[in-house]
N, CA and C atoms as an extended XYZ file, in Angstrom:
417
Properties=species:S:1:pos:R:3:atomname:S:1:resname:S:1:resid:I:1 pbc="F F F"
N        61.090        6.965      172.303 N   UNK     1
C        62.429        6.417      171.862 CA  UNK     1
C        62.151        5.604      170.381 C   UNK     1
N        61.027        5.113      170.379 N   UNK     2
C        60.583        4.193      169.172 CA  UNK     2
C        60.029        5.176      167.961 C   UNK     2
N        60.018        6.443      168.086 N   UNK     3
C        59.954        7.503      167.004 CA  UNK     3
C        61.285        7.525      166.837 C   UNK     3
N        62.411        7.698      167.578 N   UNK     4
C        63.571        7.685      167.045 CA  UNK     4
C        64.383        6.722      166.118 C   UNK     4
N        64.296        5.538      166.524 N   UNK     5
C        64.476        4.337      165.973 CA  UNK     5
C        63.801        4.469      165.126 C   UNK     5
N        62.285        4.773      164.588 N   UNK     6
C        61.977        4.858      163.381 CA  UNK     6
C        62.435        5.834      162.303 C   UNK     6
N        62.765        7.161      162.989 N   UNK     7
C        63.434        8.495      162.200 CA  UNK     7
C        64.872        7.533      161.307 C   UNK     7
N        65.477        6.975      162.678 N   UNK     8
C        67.111        6.928      161.925 CA  UNK     8
C        66.997        5.620      160.716 C   UNK     8
N        65.831        4.404      161.309 N   UNK     9
C        65.830        3.532      160.080 CA  UNK     9
C        65.424        4.056      158.760 C   UNK     9
N        64.495        5.054      158.935 N   UNK    10
C        63.897        5.989      157.613 CA  UNK    10
C        64.668        7.159      157.147 C   UNK    10
N        65.726        6.849      157.426 N   UNK    11
C        66.822        8.031      156.938 CA  UNK    11
C        67.986        7.068      156.435 C   UNK    11
N        68.589        5.778      157.166 N   UNK    12
C        69.376        4.755      156.701 CA  UNK    12
C        69.451        4.110      156.029 C   UNK    12
N        67.649        3.308      155.749 N   UNK    13
C        67.580        2.343      154.581 CA  UNK    13
C        67.459        2.912      153.258 C   UNK    13
N        66.838        4.459      153.242 N   UNK    14
C        66.974        4.609      151.718 CA  UNK    14
C        67.944        5.422      151.077 C   UNK    14
N        68.839        5.706      151.990 N   UNK    15
C        69.934        6.757      151.840 CA  UNK    15
C        70.810        5.304      150.967 C   UNK    15
N        71.112        4.013      152.453 N   UNK    16
C        71.527        3.097      151.763 CA  UNK    16
C        71.119        2.679      150.564 C   UNK    16
N        69.559        2.778      149.873 N   UNK    17
C        69.251        1.898      149.053 CA  UNK    17
C        70.025        2.846      147.552 C   UNK    17
N        69.955        3.825      148.202 N   UNK    18
C        70.335        5.378      146.814 CA  UNK    18
C        72.006        5.583      146.480 C   UNK    18
N        72.618        4.621      147.839 N   UNK    19
C        74.000        4.323      146.911 CA  UNK    19
C        74.021        3.165      146.404 C   UNK    19
N        73.211        1.819      147.007 N   UNK    20
C        73.771        0.554      145.946 CA  UNK    20
C        73.056        1.346      144.369 C   UNK    20
N        71.758        1.668      144.378 N   UNK    21
C        71.409        2.056      142.961 CA  UNK    21
C        72.436        3.099      142.251 C   UNK    21
N        73.048        4.544      143.157 N   UNK    22
C        73.860        4.881      142.075 CA  UNK    22
C        74.908        4.276      141.537 C   UNK    22
N        75.318        3.081      142.949 N   UNK    23
C        76.265        2.046      142.320 CA  UNK    23
C        76.058        1.136      141.187 C   UNK    23
N        75.040        0.788      141.004 N   UNK    24
C        74.073        0.013      139.532 CA  UNK    24
C        74.887        0.735      138.372 C   UNK    24
N        74.006        2.200      138.675 N   UNK    25
C        73.924        3.549      137.724 CA  UNK    25
C        75.280        3.433      136.968 C   UNK    25
N        75.973        3.668      137.870 N   UNK    26
C        77.856        3.859      137.919 CA  UNK    26
C        78.317        2.779      136.812 C   UNK    26
N        77.718        1.378      137.151 N   UNK    27
C        78.384        0.505      136.569 CA  UNK    27
C        78.100        0.417      135.075 C   UNK    27
N        77.010        0.365      134.986 N   UNK    28
C        76.380        0.561      133.257 CA  UNK    28
C        76.980        1.899      133.075 C   UNK    28
N        77.189        3.150      133.648 N   UNK    29
C        77.058        4.526      132.995 CA  UNK    29
C        78.441        4.824      132.313 C   UNK    29
N        79.122        4.509      133.298 N   UNK    30
C        80.693        4.993      133.060 CA  UNK    30
C        81.631        4.464      132.067 C   UNK    30
N        82.409        5.215      131.648 N   UNK    31
C        82.984        4.520      130.411 CA  UNK    31
C        84.110        3.677      130.473 C   UNK    31
N        85.239        3.281      131.575 N   UNK    32
C        86.394        2.483      131.694 CA  UNK    32
C        85.970        1.601      133.066 C   UNK    32
N        87.388        0.836      133.129 N   UNK    33
C        87.296       -0.275      133.874 CA  UNK    33
C        87.464        0.273      135.545 C   UNK    33
N        88.517        1.673      135.197 N   UNK    34
C        88.879        1.705      136.469 CA  UNK    34
C        87.837        2.790      137.106 C   UNK    34
N        86.892        3.538      136.106 N   UNK    35
C        85.787        4.228      137.197 CA  UNK    35
C        84.688        3.567      137.684 C   UNK    35
N        84.616        2.439      136.517 N   UNK    36
C        83.640        1.269      137.039 CA  UNK    36
C        83.448        0.791      138.328 C   UNK    36
N        85.005        0.248      138.609 N   UNK    37
C        85.568       -0.233      139.669 CA  UNK    37
C        85.172        0.817      141.038 C   UNK    37
N        85.688        2.251      140.915 N   UNK    38
C        85.016        2.572      141.885 CA  UNK    38
C        83.735        2.600      142.641 C   UNK    38
N        82.894        2.924      141.387 N   UNK    39
C        81.581        2.403      141.296 CA  UNK    39
C        80.786        1.123      142.296 C   UNK    39
N        81.647       -0.123      141.929 N   UNK    40
C        80.992       -1.264      142.184 CA  UNK    40
C        82.016       -1.156      143.440 C   UNK    40
N        82.758       -1.006      143.916 N   UNK    41
C        83.535       -0.948      145.120 CA  UNK    41
C        82.696       -0.065      146.436 C   UNK    41
N        83.310        1.096      146.074 N   UNK    42
C        82.764        2.046      147.116 CA  UNK    42
C        81.272        2.500      147.334 C   UNK    42
N        80.754        2.937      146.039 N   UNK    43
C        79.543        3.099      146.171 CA  UNK    43
C        78.691        2.186      146.880 C   UNK    43
N        78.703        0.990      146.241 N   UNK    44
C        78.332       -0.274      146.780 CA  UNK    44
C        78.252       -0.844      148.186 C   UNK    44
N        79.902       -0.500      148.183 N   UNK    45
C        80.053       -1.306      150.146 CA  UNK    45
C        79.526       -0.191      151.253 C   UNK    45
N        79.131        1.424      150.934 N   UNK    46
C        79.016        2.319      151.734 CA  UNK    46
C        77.374        2.131      151.438 C   UNK    46
N        76.392        1.572      150.793 N   UNK    47
C        75.218        1.479      150.373 CA  UNK    47
C        74.772        0.564      151.387 C   UNK    47
N        75.754       -0.535      151.187 N   UNK    48
C        75.124       -1.908      152.097 CA  UNK    48
C        75.533       -1.509      153.749 C   UNK    48
N        76.194       -0.670      153.769 N   UNK    49
C        76.790       -0.308      155.237 CA  UNK    49
C        75.531        0.203      156.046 C   UNK    49
N        75.223        1.310      155.024 N   UNK    50
C        73.297        1.906      155.480 CA  UNK    50
C        73.342        1.551      155.865 C   UNK    50
N        72.617        0.116      154.687 N   UNK    51
C        71.264       -0.788      154.664 CA  UNK    51
C        71.492       -1.753      156.608 C   UNK    51
N        72.374       -2.331      156.518 N   UNK    52
C        72.904       -3.142      157.625 CA  UNK    52
C        72.436       -2.266      159.176 C   UNK    52
N        73.661       -0.709      159.087 N   UNK    53
C        73.119       -0.154      159.825 CA  UNK    53
C        71.628        0.413      160.338 C   UNK    53
N        70.915        0.455      159.415 N   UNK    54
C        69.309        0.810      159.170 CA  UNK    54
C        69.015       -0.338      160.302 C   UNK    54
N        68.823       -1.710      159.567 N   UNK    55
C        68.218       -2.881      159.891 CA  UNK    55
C        69.194       -3.121      161.471 C   UNK    55
N        69.755       -2.770      161.702 N   UNK    56
C        70.942       -3.132      162.816 CA  UNK    56
C        69.772       -2.395      164.284 C   UNK    56
N        69.589       -1.106      164.293 N   UNK    57
C        68.811       -0.228      164.595 CA  UNK    57
C        67.441       -1.003      165.399 C   UNK    57
N        66.654       -1.443      164.034 N   UNK    58
C        65.786       -1.453      164.227 CA  UNK    58
C        65.182       -3.350      164.675 C   UNK    58
N        66.828       -3.989      164.570 N   UNK    59
C        66.606       -5.560      165.224 CA  UNK    59
C        66.804       -5.742      166.709 C   UNK    59
N        67.058       -6.763      166.944 N   UNK    60
C        67.197       -6.924      168.786 CA  UNK    60
C        68.818       -7.529      168.597 C   UNK    60
N        69.552       -6.813      169.743 N   UNK    61
C        70.673       -6.709      170.383 CA  UNK    61
C        71.453       -8.333      169.863 C   UNK    61
N        70.634       -9.417      170.331 N   UNK    62
C        71.115      -10.409      169.758 CA  UNK    62
C        71.746      -10.818      168.143 C   UNK    62
N        71.344      -10.085      167.227 N   UNK    63
C        71.489       -9.908      165.691 CA  UNK    63
C        72.404       -9.600      165.260 C   UNK    63
N        72.869       -8.448      165.807 N   UNK    64
C        74.536       -8.106      165.895 CA  UNK    64
C        75.395       -8.463      165.377 C   UNK    64
N        76.009       -9.309      165.762 N   UNK    65
C        77.418      -10.700      165.437 CA  UNK    65
C        76.993      -10.199      164.167 C   UNK    65
N        75.846      -11.183      163.278 N   UNK    66
C        75.426      -11.737      162.348 CA  UNK    66
C        75.570      -10.498      161.419 C   UNK    66
N        75.241       -9.595      161.650 N   UNK    67
C        75.227       -8.104      160.821 CA  UNK    67
C        76.457       -7.269      160.569 C   UNK    67
N        77.254       -7.760      161.791 N   UNK    68
C        78.948       -7.138      161.880 CA  UNK    68
C        79.295       -8.347      161.152 C   UNK    68
N        79.427       -9.418      161.233 N   UNK    69
C        80.043      -10.646      159.926 CA  UNK    69
C        80.030       -9.868      158.952 C   UNK    69
N        78.617       -9.790      158.248 N   UNK    70
C        78.491       -9.105      156.999 CA  UNK    70
C        79.132       -7.669      156.625 C   UNK    70
N        79.036       -7.258      157.360 N   UNK    71
C        79.593       -5.647      157.358 CA  UNK    71
C        80.886       -5.979      157.184 C   UNK    71
N        81.901       -6.729      157.877 N   UNK    72
C        83.362       -6.748      157.782 CA  UNK    72
C        83.962       -7.559      156.762 C   UNK    72
N        82.855       -8.983      156.169 N   UNK    73
C        83.554       -9.414      154.936 CA  UNK    73
C        83.301       -8.753      154.091 C   UNK    73
N        82.335       -7.713      153.993 N   UNK    74
C        82.084       -6.718      152.531 CA  UNK    74
C        83.388       -5.528      152.639 C   UNK    74
N        84.101       -5.273      153.720 N   UNK    75
C        84.634       -4.047      154.018 CA  UNK    75
C        86.173       -5.059      153.442 C   UNK    75
N        85.779       -6.684      153.728 N   UNK    76
C        87.493       -7.464      153.519 CA  UNK    76
C        87.875       -7.729      152.137 C   UNK    76
N        86.342       -7.879      151.587 N   UNK    77
C        86.469       -8.497      150.112 CA  UNK    77
C        86.338       -7.493      149.003 C   UNK    77
N        85.634       -6.257      149.456 N   UNK    78
C        85.236       -5.637      147.874 CA  UNK    78
C        86.824       -4.896      147.527 C   UNK    78
N        87.760       -4.195      148.304 N   UNK    79
C        88.404       -3.692      148.206 CA  UNK    79
C        90.040       -5.185      147.299 C   UNK    79
N        89.628       -5.544      147.626 N   UNK    80
C        90.806       -7.242      146.852 CA  UNK    80
C        89.709       -7.626      145.785 C   UNK    80
N        88.925       -7.445      145.411 N   UNK    81
C        88.244       -8.181      144.341 CA  UNK    81
C        88.390       -6.740      143.129 C   UNK    81
N        88.701       -5.682      143.932 N   UNK    82
C        88.878       -4.449      143.161 CA  UNK    82
C        90.182       -4.287      142.689 C   UNK    82
N        90.602       -4.855      143.761 N   UNK    83
C        92.916       -4.868      143.052 CA  UNK    83
C        92.738       -5.852      142.112 C   UNK    83
N        92.356       -7.296      141.992 N   UNK    84
C        91.984       -8.152      141.467 CA  UNK    84
C        91.790       -7.733      140.040 C   UNK    84
N        90.619       -7.610      139.646 N   UNK    85
C        89.615       -7.362      138.442 CA  UNK    85
C        90.756       -5.953      137.839 C   UNK    85
N        90.960       -4.648      138.973 N   UNK    86
C        91.933       -3.597      138.461 CA  UNK    86
C        93.554       -4.143      137.574 C   UNK    86
N        94.091       -4.889      138.124 N   UNK    87
C        95.173       -5.616      137.973 CA  UNK    87
C        94.833       -6.625      136.643 C   UNK    87
N        94.317       -7.150      136.580 N   UNK    88
C        93.708       -8.097      135.227 CA  UNK    88
C        93.269       -7.028      134.336 C   UNK    88
N        92.362       -6.270      134.596 N   UNK    89
C        92.053       -5.630      133.272 CA  UNK    89
C        93.475       -4.444      132.771 C   UNK    89
N        94.713       -4.419      133.494 N   UNK    90
C        95.390       -3.704      133.634 CA  UNK    90
C        96.635       -4.406      132.449 C   UNK    90
N        96.611       -5.737      132.956 N   UNK    91
C        97.834       -6.912      132.324 CA  UNK    91
C        96.468       -7.196      130.664 C   UNK    91
N        95.392       -6.894      130.857 N   UNK    92
C        95.365       -7.692      129.394 CA  UNK    92
C        95.013       -6.131      128.623 C   UNK    92
N        95.131       -5.400      128.742 N   UNK    93
C        95.603       -4.334      128.317 CA  UNK    93
C        94.000       -3.406      127.625 C   UNK    93
N        93.376       -3.614      128.830 N   UNK    94
C        91.712       -3.573      128.674 CA  UNK    94
C        91.171       -1.687      129.087 C   UNK    94
N        92.781       -1.514      129.583 N   UNK    95
C        92.637       -0.462      130.696 CA  UNK    95
C        93.097        0.816      129.483 C   UNK    95
N        92.573        2.119      129.802 N   UNK    96
C        93.131        3.333      128.809 CA  UNK    96
C        93.717        3.950      129.624 C   UNK    96
N        95.468        3.419      129.917 N   UNK    97
C        96.856        3.864      130.786 CA  UNK    97
C        97.146        5.481      130.548 C   UNK    97
N        96.268        6.117      129.335 N   UNK    98
C        96.798        7.425      129.717 CA  UNK    98
C        95.592        8.092      130.444 C   UNK    98
N        94.707        7.819      131.082 N   UNK    99
C        93.902        8.167      132.018 CA  UNK    99
C        94.414        8.373      133.259 C   UNK    99
N        95.682        7.313      133.267 N   UNK   100
C        95.501        7.589      134.685 CA  UNK   100
C        96.925        8.280      135.160 C   UNK   100
N        97.371        8.730      136.265 N   UNK   101
C        97.618        9.799      137.069 CA  UNK   101
C        98.790        9.537      136.950 C   UNK   101
N        99.268        8.237      138.223 N   UNK   102
C       100.294        7.479      138.084 CA  UNK   102
C       100.569        6.032      137.712 C   UNK   102
N       101.701        5.626      137.376 N   UNK   103
C       101.207        3.758      136.801 CA  UNK   103
C       102.527        3.598      137.369 C   UNK   103
N       102.249        2.979      138.484 N   UNK   104
C       102.994        2.813      139.299 CA  UNK   104
C       103.070        1.057      139.099 C   UNK   104
N       102.215        0.417      138.469 N   UNK   105
C       102.438       -1.259      137.890 CA  UNK   105
C       103.044       -1.317      136.894 C   UNK   105
N       103.488       -0.290      136.108 N   UNK   106
C       104.242       -0.664      135.223 CA  UNK   106
C       105.689       -0.443      134.966 C   UNK   106
N       105.829        0.240      136.207 N   UNK   107
C       107.136        0.150      136.397 CA  UNK   107
C       107.721       -1.353      137.086 C   UNK   107
N       106.525       -1.764      137.877 N   UNK   108
C       107.040       -3.120      138.739 CA  UNK   108
C       106.887       -4.275      137.821 C   UNK   108
N       106.385       -3.830      136.844 N   UNK   109
C       105.963       -4.990      135.447 CA  UNK   109
C       107.360       -4.991      134.628 C   UNK   109
N       107.822       -3.901      134.118 N   UNK   110
C       109.291       -3.704      133.730 CA  UNK   110
C       110.432       -4.278      134.473 C   UNK   110
N       110.094       -3.836      135.686 N   UNK   111
C       111.461       -4.406      136.712 CA  UNK   111
C       111.836       -6.274      136.324 C   UNK   111
N       110.739       -6.367      136.753 N   UNK   112
C       110.360       -7.939      137.024 CA  UNK   112
C       110.456       -8.899      135.379 C   UNK   112
N       110.046       -7.978      134.509 N   UNK   113
C       109.976       -8.443      133.314 CA  UNK   113
C       108.338       -9.533      133.029 C   UNK   113
N       107.320       -9.281      133.412 N   UNK   114
C       106.159       -9.877      133.260 CA  UNK   114
C       105.538       -9.193      132.421 C   UNK   114
N       105.501       -8.131      131.954 N   UNK   115
C       104.983       -7.561      131.125 CA  UNK   115
C       105.883       -8.086      129.368 C   UNK   115
N       106.728       -8.556      129.287 N   UNK   116
C       106.966       -9.712      128.340 CA  UNK   116
C       106.670      -10.884      128.113 C   UNK   116
N       106.752      -11.432      129.636 N   UNK   117
C       105.921      -12.813      130.057 CA  UNK   117
C       104.858      -12.691      129.514 C   UNK   117
N       103.825      -11.755      129.677 N   UNK   118
C       102.705      -11.746      129.618 CA  UNK   118
C       102.049      -11.801      128.088 C   UNK   118
N       103.049      -10.860      126.804 N   UNK   119
C       102.524      -10.821      125.301 CA  UNK   119
C       103.188      -12.206      124.951 C   UNK   119
N       104.360      -13.203      125.632 N   UNK   120
C       104.679      -14.262      125.674 CA  UNK   120
C       103.591      -15.233      125.253 C   UNK   120
N       102.877      -15.166      126.602 N   UNK   121
C       102.111      -16.295      126.971 CA  UNK   121
C       101.007      -16.120      125.966 C   UNK   121
N       100.340      -14.675      125.394 N   UNK   122
C        99.593      -14.635      124.345 CA  UNK   122
C        99.967      -15.002      123.027 C   UNK   122
N       101.393      -14.900      122.733 N   UNK   123
C       101.373      -15.803      121.804 CA  UNK   123
C       101.655      -17.493      121.705 C   UNK   123
N       101.942      -17.643      122.496 N   UNK   124
C       101.684      -19.352      122.758 CA  UNK   124
C       100.446      -19.621      122.630 C   UNK   124
N        99.251      -18.397      123.658 N   UNK   125
C        98.125      -19.701      123.518 CA  UNK   125
C        97.314      -18.801      122.257 C   UNK   125
N        98.181      -18.442      121.585 N   UNK   126
C        97.348      -18.513      119.957 CA  UNK   126
C        96.191      -17.157      120.672 C   UNK   126
N        96.222      -16.611      120.996 N   UNK   127
C        95.522      -15.262      121.614 CA  UNK   127
C        95.659      -14.139      120.710 C   UNK   127
N        95.240      -12.968      120.661 N   UNK   128
C        96.222      -12.093      120.064 CA  UNK   128
C        95.790      -10.747      121.384 C   UNK   128
N        96.716      -10.206      121.523 N   UNK   129
C        96.271       -8.554      122.336 CA  UNK   129
C        94.660       -8.088      122.358 C   UNK   129
N        94.036       -7.719      123.494 N   UNK   130
C        93.065       -7.171      123.314 CA  UNK   130
C        92.762       -6.009      122.911 C   UNK   130
N        93.607       -4.901      122.309 N   UNK   131
C        93.645       -3.925      121.951 CA  UNK   131
C        93.387       -3.836      120.571 C   UNK   131
N        93.806       -5.430      119.531 N   UNK   132
C        93.686       -5.674      118.461 CA  UNK   132
C        94.824       -5.810      117.047 C   UNK   132
N        95.512       -5.382      117.827 N   UNK   133
C        97.366       -5.153      117.209 CA  UNK   133
C        97.620       -6.352      117.062 C   UNK   133
N        97.825       -7.115      115.846 N   UNK   134
C        98.461       -8.221      115.753 CA  UNK   134
C       100.354       -8.040      116.002 C   UNK   134
N       100.699       -8.819      116.653 N   UNK   135
C       102.365       -8.763      117.021 CA  UNK   135
C       102.468      -10.198      116.026 C   UNK   135
N       104.147       -9.826      115.846 N   UNK   136
C       104.754      -10.645      114.460 CA  UNK   136
C       104.824      -12.154      115.279 C   UNK   136
N       104.841      -13.045      114.738 N   UNK   137
C       105.117      -14.426      115.184 CA  UNK   137
C       106.916      -14.492      114.905 C   UNK   137
N       107.673      -14.439      116.274 N   UNK   138
C       109.574      -14.765      115.904 CA  UNK   138
C       109.450      -15.848      115.936 C   UNK   138
N       108.926      -17.245      115.615 N   UNK   139
C       109.341      -18.642      116.215 CA  UNK   139
C       109.627      -18.681      114.631 C   UNK   139
């Protein structure tokens, strides 16, 4: 039984470490925010879950609730954080919208009028749009 646990751990821990390494490389190498979000959220989460599973195989059963809480926290926070970062990048125009297959957020922002509000806030704050274009001041 000990040989089986060692073999499972020997597969899970390096696999999890490899996914974490790939996530870090993806954060450095991917060209845009959307693809970096995938590397940060998906590969990192899978890597951590594989590592936690490998550790759970080796540790006594009384440590399982702590490992389960860490896994649950990762599964709940990574998608929310990615959503917030993606929406912020979209609103700050740091996202290349030509690469999007479907742009559902543009329709929602147009209906609510928040796209115009974002431009007004930029003007009032004294900042310029992130794309470098200067808008004329209508005041």
